[in-house]
BAGU-771350 format. One record per residue (C-alpha): residue in three letters; x, y, z. Coordinates in steps of 0.001 Angstrom, whole numbers, padded with zeros to 6 digits, always signed. Layout:
# residues N
ALAXYZ ...
//
This chain:
# residues 857
LEU-031117-012517+003239 THR-029245-010086+005502 THR-025941-009086+006268 GLU-026123-010498+009780 VAL-026451-013973+008010 CYS-022959-013303+005807 THR-021579-012714+009159 TYR-022955-016062+010819 TRP-022210-017812+007787 ASN-018413-016793+007837 GLU-017682-016859+011913 GLU-020049-020133+011890 GLY-018096-022600+009094 GLN-020288-021649+006198 SER-023527-022862+008563 TYR-026785-020949+008604 PRO-029043-019941+011630 ALA-031491-023154+012846 GLU-034765-020591+011750 LEU-033626-019085+008226 LEU-034578-022387+006185 GLY-038208-021925+007614 GLN-037954-017780+007002 VAL-036700-018602+003103 ARG-039321-020995+002219 THR-041882-018585+003933 ALA-040241-015471+001358 LEU-039858-017883-001943 ALA-043157-018939-001341 LEU-044824-015085-001150 VAL-042815-014708-004315 GLU-044676-017593-006299 THR-047634-015876-005511 ARG-046831-012414-006871 ALA-045316-014035-009957 GLY-047954-016608-010434 GLN-045304-019391-010798 LYS-044422-022486-009042 PHE-040358-022864-008177 GLY-039191-026300-009736 ASP-042404-026391-011070 ALA-042134-028608-014197 ASP-045329-027264-015877 ASN-044807-023246-014949 PRO-041606-022976-013166 LEU-040381-019815-011372 LEU-036905-018802-011885 VAL-034646-016606-009677 SER-031607-014582-009569 VAL-029437-014967-006921 ARG-027615-011311-005947 SER-025606-009702-003834 GLY-026574-006657-002035 ALA-023508-005032-000383 ARG-023901-001642+001888 ALA-021207+000077-000667 SER-021264-000259-004077 MET-018623-002710-005347 PRO-019326-003384-009174 GLY-018301-006405-010401 MET-016770-007753-007390 MET-019576-010021-005926 ASP-020849-013601-007434 THR-024018-013387-009507 VAL-026339-016482-010348 LEU-029043-015877-013014 ASN-031806-018387-014218 LEU-031717-020472-011145 GLY-034374-023302-011048 LEU-033777-024552-014514 ASN-032888-028524-014740 ASP-033865-031067-017574 ARG-037681-030892-016219 THR-038119-027569-016480 VAL-036364-026270-019400 GLN-039208-028044-020987 GLY-041769-026288-019076 LEU-040251-022745-019724 ALA-040271-023894-023395 LYS-043771-024419-023463 ARG-044825-021519-021310 SER-042528-018695-023549 GLY-043248-020832-026762 ASP-039188-020350-027999 ARG-037390-023275-027188 ARG-034356-021674-028442 PHE-034865-018845-025765 ALA-035245-021798-022887 PHE-031776-023493-023650 ASP-030174-020402-024120 SER-031210-019627-020853 TYR-030544-023130-019483 ARG-026803-023136-020975 ARG-026364-019718-019377 PHE-027228-020539-016154 ILE-024948-024144-016374 GLN-022634-021596-017410 MET-022837-019389-014602 TYR-023387-021619-011972 SER-020285-023990-012995 ASP-018537-020834-012685 VAL-019456-019111-009559 VAL-020886-022282-007141 LEU-018858-024968-008433 GLY-015560-023298-008767 ILE-014880-024500-012653 ASP-012900-021727-014902 LEU-015701-020236-017345 ALA-012630-020736-019849 HIS-014103-024056-019967 PHE-017438-023082-021065 GLU-016023-020397-023457 LYS-014241-022964-025492 LEU-017315-024985-025820 LEU-019635-021634-027104 ASP-016602-020615-029330 ARG-016688-024081-030895 ALA-020555-024192-031172 LYS-020243-020584-033185 ARG-017668-021838-035590 ARG-019007-025246-036602 ARG-022387-022759-037143 GLY-020517-020422-039057 VAL-021795-017213-036923 GLN-020388-014457-034871 SER-022515-014164-031967 ASP-024188-016111-029386 CYS-027964-014677-030944 ASP-027210-016215-033993 LEU-026804-020263-032668 LEU-030057-022378-033381 GLU-032028-023836-030963 ALA-030544-027403-031661 ASP-027046-025860-031110 LEU-027977-024743-027741 GLU-029364-027950-026609 LYS-025735-029834-027372 LEU-024388-026980-025955 VAL-026413-027920-022643 THR-025221-031481-022688 ALA-021671-030378-023256 TYR-021666-027852-020587 LYS-023039-030835-018335 ALA-020484-033109-019697 LYS-017570-031024-018697 VAL-018654-030573-015102 VAL-018495-034408-014664 ASP-015085-033773-016455 GLU-013997-031847-013830 LEU-015477-032674-010315 ASP-016777-035932-010872 ILE-020259-035061-010119 LEU-023345-034656-012075 PHE-024703-031176-012336 PRO-027319-030576-009820 GLU-030939-031081-011098 ASP-032954-029632-007299 PRO-033985-026066-007830 GLN-033444-026381-003983 GLU-029774-027353-003931 GLN-029079-024926-006420 LEU-030689-022108-004539 TRP-028632-023020-001279 GLY-025513-023686-003444 ALA-026190-020110-004879 ILE-026840-018408-001695 GLY-023679-020112-000260 ALA-021378-018544-003200 VAL-022862-015306-003121 PHE-022251-014792+001034 GLY-018336-016344+000065 SER-017898-014195-002893 TRP-017772-011707+000083 MET-014626-013090+001164 ASN-012964-013564-002551 GLN-009360-012019-003262 ARG-010893-009863-005646 ALA-013517-008177-003231 LYS-010897-007916-000360 THR-008797-005935-002622 TYR-011517-003674-003601 ARG-012457-003069+000066 ARG-008827-002237+000998 LEU-008696-000043-001736 ASN-011781+001872-000862 ASP-011524+001682+003092 ILE-014831-000688+002961 PRO-014585-002816+006771 ALA-014700-006582+005896 SER-017375-006462+008917 TRP-020196-005121+006864 GLY-020482-008298+004817 THR-023007-008654+001835 ALA-026492-009599+001647 VAL-028040-012097-000710 ASN-031322-010681-002868 VAL-033492-013664-004609 GLN-035512-012266-007490 ALA-037909-013419-009617 MET-036460-013949-013358 VAL-037221-011543-016058 PHE-035987-012102-019431 GLY-034359-010099-021793 ASN-032930-012604-024295 MET-036782-013835-025334 GLY-036486-012304-028611 GLU-035969-008502-030861 ASP-038867-007217-028497 CYS-036524-007813-025555 ALA-033565-006354-024080 THR-031228-006043-021065 GLY-029394-002512-020167 VAL-027431-000364-017594 ALA-028044+003483-016988 PHE-026672+006516-015123 THR-029330+009268-014611 ARG-026137+011602-015065 ASN-023230+011054-017318 PRO-020326+009374-014669 ALA-017787+010511-016424 ASN-018062+014139-016287 GLY-021430+014630-014336 VAL-023479+016423-017154 ASN-027420+016035-016334 GLU-027954+013794-019147 PHE-029208+010268-019456 TYR-025908+008073-020028 GLY-026274+004206-020669 GLU-026205+001162-023130 PHE-028616-002218-023715 LEU-028038-005299-025368 LEU-031297-006508-027484 ASN-032007-010272-027345 ALA-029679-010523-023846 GLN-028967-010754-020162 GLY-027148-008655-018062 GLU-023971-009810-017743 ASP-023735-009600-021530 VAL-023534-005596-020749 VAL-021349-005295-017945 ALA-018970-008253-019037 GLY-018124-006369-022275 ILE-018633-009442-024401 ARG-020759-007481-027354 THR-020113-004044-027479 PRO-023771-002398-026551 GLN-026312-000144-028224 ASP-026839+003412-027151 LEU-029528+004392-025167 THR-030263+008097-026770 ILE-029845+009439-030061 ALA-027637+012101-029119 ALA-024692+009285-027490 ARG-025073+007283-030922 GLN-024283+010184-033110 ILE-021314+011206-030654 HIS-020124+007251-031109 ASN-020434+007639-034630 SER-022795+004133-033952 GLU-024866+002634-037007 LEU-026869+000886-034415 PRO-030672+002236-033502 SER-030437+003961-029811 LEU-033098+002720-027408 GLU-035204+005978-028057 GLU-035334+004619-031655 ALA-035672+000997-031109 MET-038393+001575-028325 PRO-039526+005138-028072 ALA-042164+003994-025253 ILE-040040+002304-023147 TYR-037241+005016-023409 GLN-039900+007462-022211 GLU-040820+005327-019606 LEU-037319+004830-018209 LEU-036864+008704-018386 ASP-039740+008814-015715 VAL-037738+006456-013917 ARG-034524+008039-013993 ARG-036605+011589-012866 ARG-038476+009819-009426 LEU-035091+008301-008980 GLU-033165+011016-008349 GLU-036196+013147-006603 HIS-035989+010281-004061 PHE-032658+009485-003793 LYS-031241+012826-004354 ASP-028040+011349-006292 MET-026815+009733-009216 GLN-028325+006322-009626 ASP-026889+003624-011381 ILE-029609+001408-012380 GLU-030304-001755-014468 PHE-033142-002921-016111 THR-034314-005767-018440 ILE-037218-005395-020921 GLN-039083-008552-021681 ALA-041615-008686-024476 GLY-042139-005309-024726 LYS-042240-004362-020987 LEU-039797-002451-018510 TYR-038615-003939-015442 MET-036202-002604-012949 LEU-033980-004736-011454 GLN-031735-002659-009148 THR-030748+000985-008622 ARG-027768+002349-006095 THR-025896+005311-006092 GLY-023396+005581-009188 LYS-019490+005300-009076 ARG-018463+008097-010931 THR-015007+010008-011777 THR-013969+013043-009101 GLN-014851+015850-011848 ALA-018187+014040-012303 ALA-018847+014144-008197 LEU-017816+017611-008131 LYS-020488+018993-010873 VAL-023342+016328-009657 ALA-022675+017585-006151 VAL-022725+021643-007135 ASP-026152+020695-009908 LEU-027678+018941-007325 ALA-027328+021748-004714 ASN-027928+024391-007458 GLU-031051+022483-008307 GLY-032497+022966-004806 PHE-031885+018802-003781 ILE-029668+019174-001415 SER-027925+021866+000801 HIS-024249+022954+000418 SER-023029+021106+003456 GLU-024678+018114+001652 ALA-023039+018761-001200 ILE-019710+018510+000182 MET-020406+015805+002134 ARG-021223+013660-000892 LEU-017393+013804-001830 LYS-014555+011903-000810 PRO-011750+014405-000210 GLU-009025+011873-001202 SER-010742+011782-004653 LEU-009420+015247-005639 ASP-006253+014154-005847 GLN-007393+012918-009241 VAL-008154+016487-010636 LEU-005154+017980-009206 HIS-002583+016414-011260 PRO-001672+017514-015195 THR-003604+016780-018158 LEU-002507+016572-021438 ASP-001243+019186-023076 PRO-003323+020727-026114 LYS-000609+022039-028355 ALA+001540+018847-027764 LEU+002101+016717-030991 LYS+000236+013572-030865 ARG+000593+010408-033065 ILE-003539+008956-032769 VAL-003455+005339-033986 ALA-006878+004302-032579 LYS-010188+005585-031118 GLY-012001+003943-028469 LEU-014985+005045-026047 PRO-013670+007718-023608 ALA-014626+005335-020863 SER-012773+007482-017979 PRO-011386+011152-018340 GLY-007864+011856-017884 ALA-004816+011228-019593 ALA-002031+008392-019072 SER+001704+007675-020202 GLY+002815+004441-019040 LYS+004642+001365-020410 VAL+001833-001317-021816 VAL+002015-004331-019958 PHE-001065-007287-021023 ASN-001586-009073-017511 ALA-003103-007427-014361 SER-000293-009440-011709 GLU+002559-007564-014346 ALA+000991-004312-013717 GLU+000546-005033-009887 ARG+004718-005867-010229 LEU+005936-003410-011515 GLY+003682-000384-009860 LEU+005260-001791-006778 ASP+008467-000899-008585 GLY+007626+002416-009004 GLU+007126+002298-013080 SER+004310+003838-014552 VAL+002433+001114-016586 LEU-000698+000938-019189 LEU-002719-001865-018630 VAL-003906-003431-021723 ARG-006597-005842-022271 ILE-009243-007323-024420 GLU-011623-006832-021650 THR-011439-006758-017893 SER-012484-008900-015336 PRO-013129-008641-011703 GLU-009809-010991-011026 ASP-007770-007657-012633 ILE-008679-005243-010063 GLY-005202-005422-008162 GLY-003274-004310-011558 MET-006059-001871-012411 HIS-004955-000310-009526 ALA-001508-000243-010211 ALA-001889+001212-013393 LYS-002244+004720-014389 GLY-004784+003989-016994 ILE-006440+001396-018510 LEU-007034+000419-022799 THR-009233-002410-023385 SER-010592-003433-027244 ARG-013912-004485-026213 GLY-016243-003296-024176 GLY-018530-000497-024015 MET-019222+002918-021341 THR-020681+000453-018828 SER-018646-002199-018817 HIS-016616-003725-016159 ALA-013091-001569-017099 ALA-014941+001559-017546 VAL-017209+000872-014093 VAL-014221+000215-011961 ALA-012082+002776-013976 ARG-014300+005639-013298 GLY-014736+004175-009315 MET-010967+004510-009039 GLY-010019+007652-011169 ARG-008055+005964-013536 PRO-008404+006922-017199 CYS-009833+004716-019750 VAL-010366+004080-023302 SER-012818+000902-023707 GLY-014008-000676-026702 ALA-010894+000162-029295 GLY-012150-002048-031786 ALA-008606-001484-034034 LEU-006649-002832-031285 ARG-005751-006432-031481 VAL-004436-008116-028574 ASP-001962-011175-028423 TYR-001287-012305-024740 ALA+000623-015174-025549 ALA+003413-013338-028034 GLN+002915-010006-025712 VAL+001981-007732-028575 MET-000854-005559-030063 TYR-001413-004970-033565 ILE-003377-001738-034635 GLY-003113-002492-038087 ASP+000242-002399-038994 ILE+001665-000709-035666 VAL+002755-003179-033507 VAL+003134-002291-029502 ARG+004930-004707-027476 ALA+005148-004976-023847 GLY+007322-002266-022511 ASP+006858+000264-024976 MET+005454+003645-023773 LEU+002092+004377-024641 THR-000441+007250-024094 ILE-004387+007200-023500 ASP-006704+010079-023159 GLY-009831+009215-021391 THR-011876+012018-022016 ALA-011496+011762-026038 GLY-010969+008061-026091 GLU-007748+008572-028384 VAL-004836+006340-028316 ILE-001461+007515-028799 LEU+001976+006409-029477 GLY+005050+007818-027142 GLU+004440+009839-023805 VAL+002753+013166-024623 PRO+003804+016225-022553 THR+000704+017538-019836 VAL-000287+020856-018431 PRO-000938+022111-014693 PRO-004533+021249-013856 ARG-007201+024491-013307 MET-008756+025333-009828 SER-011746+026901-011327 GLY-015424+026032-012188 ASP-017029+022961-010213 PHE-014010+022572-008297 GLY-013896+026525-007146 THR-017543+026382-006198 ILE-016663+023540-004101 MET-013599+024965-002286 LYS-015544+028125-001743 TRP-018572+026319-000118 ALA-016130+024473+001979 ASP-014116+027394+003037 ALA-017336+028837+004349 LEU-018092+025644+006759 ARG-014411+025008+008146 ARG-013200+025995+011148 MET-009725+024800+011319 GLN-007321+026632+008939 VAL-005281+024433+006347 ARG-001305+025186+005788 ALA+001623+023472+003635 ASN+004409+021764+004472 ALA+007164+023736+002198 GLU+010608+024656+002021 THR+011189+025455-001695 ALA+009712+028495-003888 ALA+008081+026381-006253 ASP+006060+023941-003062 ALA+005333+027325-001450 ARG+003605+028739-004642 ALA+001799+025756-005238 ALA+000841+025574-001963 ARG-000777+029240-002294 ASP-002349+028354-005577 PHE-004447+025577-003874 GLY-005803+027681-001150 ALA-002995+027266+001588 GLU-002955+029227+004773 GLY+000199+029909+005589 ILE+003317+027198+006080 GLY+002994+025121+008872 LEU+006031+023436+008703 VAL+009833+024958+006867 ARG+012407+021755+007006 THR+015329+023921+007121 GLU+017393+020650+006759 HIS+016175+020252+003015 MET+017732+023819+002230 PHE+021115+022274+002883 PHE+021482+019548+000712 GLU+022468+021221-002346 GLY+025533+022656-004615 ASP+027762+025182-001932 ARG+025388+024838+001232 ILE+025951+021046+001543 VAL+029783+022271+001172 ALA+029209+024859+003683 MET+027335+022609+006170 ARG+030164+020228+006119 GLU+032683+022547+006674 MET+030491+023765+010090 ILE+030347+019598+011245 LEU+034021+018939+010801 ALA+035155+022458+012207 LEU+037546+022154+015077 ASP+035958+024481+017697 GLU+033288+027462+018227 ALA+035143+029275+015698 GLY+035621+027475+012753 ARG+031398+026517+013166 ARG+030681+030563+013135 THR+032881+030942+010268 ALA+030926+027868+008449 LEU+027582+029369+009879 ASP+028020+032566+008194 LYS+028382+031343+005026 LEU+024931+029089+005594 LEU+023199+032152+007198 VAL+023416+033905+003669 MET+021518+031230+001916 GLN+019220+030759+004729 ARG+018426+034188+004838 SER+017634+034160+001339 ASP+015112+031230+001201 MET+013338+032665+004100 LEU+012808+035650+002161 GLU+011316+034107-000368 LEU+008717+032181+001554 PHE+007905+034923+003624 ALA+007506+037145+000271 ILE+005002+034086-001374 MET+003252+033914+001961 ASP+002702+037759+001671 GLY+001624+037972+005467 LEU+000401+034843+006173 PRO+001889+032667+009025 VAL+005495+030725+008207 THR+006333+028309+010688 VAL+010089+027338+010606 ARG+011599+024429+012260 LEU+015199+024547+013148 LEU+017782+021811+012369 ASP+016157+018464+013302 PRO+018355+015717+011728 PRO+021434+014161+012883 LEU+024524+015683+011494 HIS+025683+012082+010455 GLU+023106+012738+007697 PHE+025070+015201+005906 ILE+028473+013248+006287 PRO+028798+010879+003669 HIS+030459+007250+004308 THR+032202+005626+001739 GLU+035890+006065+001421 ALA+035360+007740-002104 GLU+032647+010290-001005 MET+035076+010999+002058 ALA+038051+012134-000029 SER+035870+014284-002245 VAL+034324+016281+001369 ALA+037795+016751+002266 LYS+039058+018203-000490 ALA+035823+020667-001082 ALA+036271+021318+002697 GLN+040477+021919+002240 VAL+040473+019896+005572 PRO+042448+016296+006305 LEU+040896+013421+004833 GLU+041751+011752+008168 ARG+039484+014859+010103 VAL+036633+013596+007766 ARG+036965+009363+009065 ARG+036959+010706+012493 ARG+034291+012956+012543 ALA+032285+010161+010479 ALA+033202+007760+013255 GLU+032041+010432+016004 LEU+028517+010988+014664 GLN+027709+007328+014243 GLU+025066+006386+016347 ALA+023435+002972+016955 ASN+019657+004535+017319 PRO+019875+007952+015154 MET+016014+008568+015181 LEU+016576+008812+018826 GLY+020118+010823+018875 HIS+021665+013544+018860 ARG+019372+015418+017126 GLY+016365+018232+017291 CYS+016780+020585+019792 ARG+019730+018722+021403 LEU+022030+019692+018487 ALA+020922+023110+019496 VAL+021411+022608+022971 THR+025195+021425+022032 TYR+025629+023902+019233 PRO+023770+026846+020416 GLU+025553+028788+017715 ILE+023685+026802+015080 CYS+020168+027871+016553 GLU+021276+031408+016746 MET+022063+031749+013082 GLN+018886+030162+011780 ALA+016941+032099+014191 ARG+018969+035427+013059 ALA+018249+034371+009091 ILE+014813+034050+010307 PHE+014278+037128+011412 GLU+016609+039030+009302 ALA+014392+037784+006173 ALA+010905+038610+007981 ALA+012739+042488+008598 GLU+013302+042678+005030 ALA+009990+041072+003832 GLY+008314+043884+005954 ARG+010093+046518+004918 SER+009171+045690+001246 ALA+005532+044514+001527 GLU+003392+046566-000873 ASN+000084+045731+000693 GLY+001540+046524+004527 ARG+001108+042937+005583 PRO+004259+042070+007810 PRO+005407+038382+008015 ILE+004537+036312+010584 ALA+007526+034275+011900 GLU+007053+031412+013911 VAL+010074+029689+015503 MET+009641+026174+016222 VAL+011973+024364+018078 PRO+012205+020291+017552 LEU+011990+016838+019754 VAL+011525+019260+022847 ALA+011376+016590+025806 THR+012003+018568+028840 MET+011053+022647+030220 GLN+014660+023162+030415 GLU+015522+023024+026765 LEU+012980+024877+025733 GLU+013692+027202+027987 MET+017277+027539+027221 LEU+016891+027886+023367 LYS+014085+030395+023761 LYS+016821+032545+025341 VAL+018905+032173+022310 ILE+016154+033061+019498 GLU+014277+036072+021923 ARG+018086+037118+022349 THR+018507+037085+018431 ALA+015188+038566+017460 GLU+015922+041623+019914 ASP+019683+041919+018016 VAL+017989+041886+014925 GLN+014697+044544+015737 LYS+017596+047011+017035 GLU+020168+046180+014169 CYS+017123+046746+011507 GLY+014478+049505+013186 VAL+011768+047155+013032 LYS+008907+045885+015393 LEU+008807+041923+014517 ASN+006273+039702+014482 TYR+006907+036547+015798 ARG+005831+033410+017888 ILE+008316+030530+019587 GLY+006753+027138+020337 THR+007678+023788+020154 MET+007098+020685+017916 ILE+005370+018209+020005 GLU+006723+014732+018836 LEU+007496+012707+021806 PRO+004850+011088+024337 ARG+006774+012980+027528 ALA+006100+015997+025984 CYS+002481+015230+025381 LEU+002416+014631+029209 GLN+004493+017402+030030 ALA+002307+019975+027596 GLY+001275+021945+030750 ALA+004436+022883+031964 LEU+005894+023449+027957 ALA+002812+025684+027585 LYS+004095+027937+029867 GLU+007121+029009+027364 ALA+005401+027554+023947 GLU+003248+030472+021966 PHE+002266+027293+020088 PHE+002231+023289+019694 SER+002452+021894+016590 PHE+002373+017952+016814 GLY+004666+016272+014458 THR+002892+013111+014102 ASN+005120+010724+012348 ASP+007688+010726+014988 LEU+005005+011106+017685 THR+003739+007412+016228 GLN+007120+005991+016181 THR+007984+006822+019627 THR+004454+005941+021279 TYR+004516+002600+019157 GLY+008549+002006+019571 LEU+008194+001482+015493 SER+010634+002718+013296 ARG+008362+003811+010210 ASP+011445+002694+007677 ASP+011577-000560+009039 ALA+007564-001481+009490 GLY+007336-002039+006417 ASN+008447-005330+006619 PHE+005502-006393+009074 LEU+002782-004237+008760 PRO+001251-005616+005650 GLU+000797-008442+007712 TYR-000449-006797+010832 LYS-003126-005477+008627 ALA-003926-008797+006959 GLN-004301-010535+010773 GLY-006623-007498+011739 ILE-003839-005977+014345 PHE-003899-002719+012715 GLU-006731-001729+010594 GLN-004696+001080+009145 ASP-001151+001292+008477 PRO-000528+004146+011958 PHE+002306+006249+009540 VAL-000642+006925+007048 SER-003710+007421+009057 LEU-003517+008702+012875 ASP-003636+006162+015614 GLN-006672+008014+017711 GLU-007061+005275+020244 GLY-003111+005813+021497 VAL-001474+008620+019693 GLY-004803+010670+019427 GLU-004738+010219+023623 LEU-001588+011594+023887 ILE-002573+014515+021425 ARG-005784+014920+023831 ILE-003877+015153+026883 ALA-001739+017402+025238 VAL-004286+020118+024020 GLU-006217+019915+027651 ARG-002845+020742+029418 GLY-001426+023161+027151 ARG-004896+025353+027113 ALA-005299+025014+030633 THR-001841+026482+031005 ARG-001915+029257+027974 PRO-005836+029116+026512 ASP-004879+031233+023535 ILE-002314+028987+022585 LYS-002049+027546+018965 LEU-002420+024117+018065 GLY-001563+022488+015183 ILE-000536+019593+013203 CYS+002092+018909+010598 GLY+002970+015099+009911 GLU+001950+013628+006939 HIS-001300+012830+008888 GLY-002295+016690+008244 GLY-003459+015448+004662 ASP-005333+012433+005528 PRO-009140+013253+006123 ALA-009498+010578+008745 SER-006844+012217+010555 ILE-008369+015730+009999 GLY-011796+014368+011429 PHE-009880+013874+014617 CYS-008120+017227+014446 GLU-011219+018783+014156 ALA-013034+016586+017124 ALA-009316+017521+019570 GLY-009991+021327+018730 LEU-006807+021913+016795 ASP-006522+025238+014918 TYR-005359+024107+012081 VAL-003306+021379+010111 SER-000618+020998+007837 CYS+000045+019100+004731 SER+001949+018596+001728 PRO+000998+021468-000879 PHE-000959+018724-003258 ARG-003105+017633-000904 VAL-003846+021314+000475 PRO-007587+021076-001371 ILE-007905+017409+000142 ALA-007556+018844+003826 ARG-009847+021789+002897 LEU-012643+019615+002060 ALA-011629+017420+004776 ALA-011870+020200+007140 ALA-015139+021158+006177 GLN-016325+017885+006315 ALA-015114+017156+010039 ALA-016481+020722+010805 VAL-020381+019541+009722 ARG-020111+016117+011470 GLU-018578+017569+014780 SER-021444+020164+014490 ALA-023990+017487+014131 ARG-022481+015894+016779 ARG-023127+018533+019225 SER-026511+019265+018134 ALA-027182+015092+018555 ALA-025662+015319+022597 SER-027402+018530+023142 VAL-030735+017152+022172 ALA-029711+013811+024389 VAL-028787+015928+027075 GLY-032611+018260+026913 GLY-034394+015141+026175 ALA-033263+013221+029525 
//
């Protein structure tokens, strides 16, 4: 049943198209013919599974129902046909439990309690050890529980069961955990899910039966090795739920995990070889790592499903590089396989190997990376603390799909049960969260909010560290070391750089940020926010002296102090960038941001500046504005006080002159002076004259020829519309999309957080426009500015320097709009490099398709 049916079902009050009933009957008849069984037949019943089939893999988020078609009559037929009454009633109790949870909405805990009671009475630990009589009693108890909870009988009609399950799977597309997963992974709600109805095969018929999950390559590190787990005499949910710790597929994995249980390679060698062949064929066909589910029934292998496997970023890099080197895919296909934003996972520190570590437990290395945080024992608490900026570690006995929000908020995940393919492991790898699963030494007490590791007691709020690469649990917080940009990461970056057209610069005003930007491959600085250089120590004192001065002479005295500081900062940036362009924005924020407003702070300023307290009070009152964002800031400050512009220009040019003289490689610095918040041609003309006059003075004084450009930051809709005129004076435009978004929407970025979530929830905004560029509105203004600016000055340099410069979707827009560069925070430079390459590949494919279409016409 296709995704279109899901859309219809959700939009039409949970009803179906009129023709669907007949189509389902026809399709079910085909399954009956192929299986040689009859749905609902008492003697030879066909049982089916009802599964989701979403376009994007959403592990654990959607609902599934197994063993559907069982009732008090068909269970007897299944028992007779299989010759195993215990198996038949085990399947029946599983079906009632799953159907009651997924379709009828009864809490699973009710059935778990009944199951635990049955095991206690029998004196066993595992479901597999329950006897036929125990399972028959459980079926009766389960059905009685349905009556207790809902005051209805459990449905006996297989057709009623089937349509109930179909509706439940369609409905699960809109459950809260699926919504959360889609939000976290940018999956549109409009996609919907399909429903797949499959003939059942059984992994719980005996010791020659099993069920398992496998990845064709290691999803944790990308190594080309068969990776997975299985359980004998079990059904699929037993593996992914993490209720029983499963067995390894391979001998090598069993030895690594020190398991005494035989691997599939040992227990069923012929089946294992057949599975290896399936692995090879799937990779040759899909040309990507696959996540597969299989069942072994009576010694025969059945494949249930395959999908592109979720993987860590480290694994994604290796798989992409290896598949390209093995000849499966091209370099461009390799980079298109990666999510640029996921590179964030490998751009952050790992545990320092030299640090002292008190390892208190070991589990399975389910998802690589290291994380430290305060211990929390439930997902909602993790979400709450995460929103408050706390680093938390989510500790669970086992995770469930309902924990998705807390797993995303946590820095790492630790479970006492579950294997390498459990829910916790699969979801953590997809999110890039470190995870240690199956740490059996842990005893978690949710009620007391404590965890016991032998004699050690860890309470909620205590600091804990996990190493998801080594599977270690460590008391306290452990120091970290910076990431390495080599290996597969370096290879992908090299391929991306060869494919991209746009340059990638960084926003940086400190030496540390500039060095980090160079290390990450930045090709210059696209935004130096000079005001950030004035907020510390002696600088803020001199800045306040300038603001409090009574006349220009007083301001120039203070500015002379700031000149020395600004020149020193700029010299260091030019040296680090080593001949790459450095775009310096002149002072932008309103002056009141530099003046405190409490009486005690004003007294402190008056003392430091050696002026009367009353002058500070008066000046603070004068600088107050009703709407500072649209007030006396940006170029308006420089128009009012041109001596500020002159000081900054002199600092830039004197630093450039000195850096040029000391450049060992002969590459002089490129200084780009950017005038912010320009709305009119006259503003730019006036300030350009000040900057050019200062440049001429410095060149004469220093006896050098400076390499500089003067441009403007496009932050206002009027500037976009007047871009043709502005380009007569500006040699470059840099789109300040943070303010351009604010002024286009009439939104305050600082205040919009109060209602933007509701706008997103109601579908008014698909994305926060301050996170991902509004391509229809703000984007249209940028296109106009690009077109008009280039019409006036064909060689004008065009870039973007808002935080959108590190957003992959926004970078895609910049490529299509023809911008020359993007600039973003240093740690997002690799993300932007990859996103720019992907955008170039997509744009090239679009142009080629358009050319073919025109030629065909």
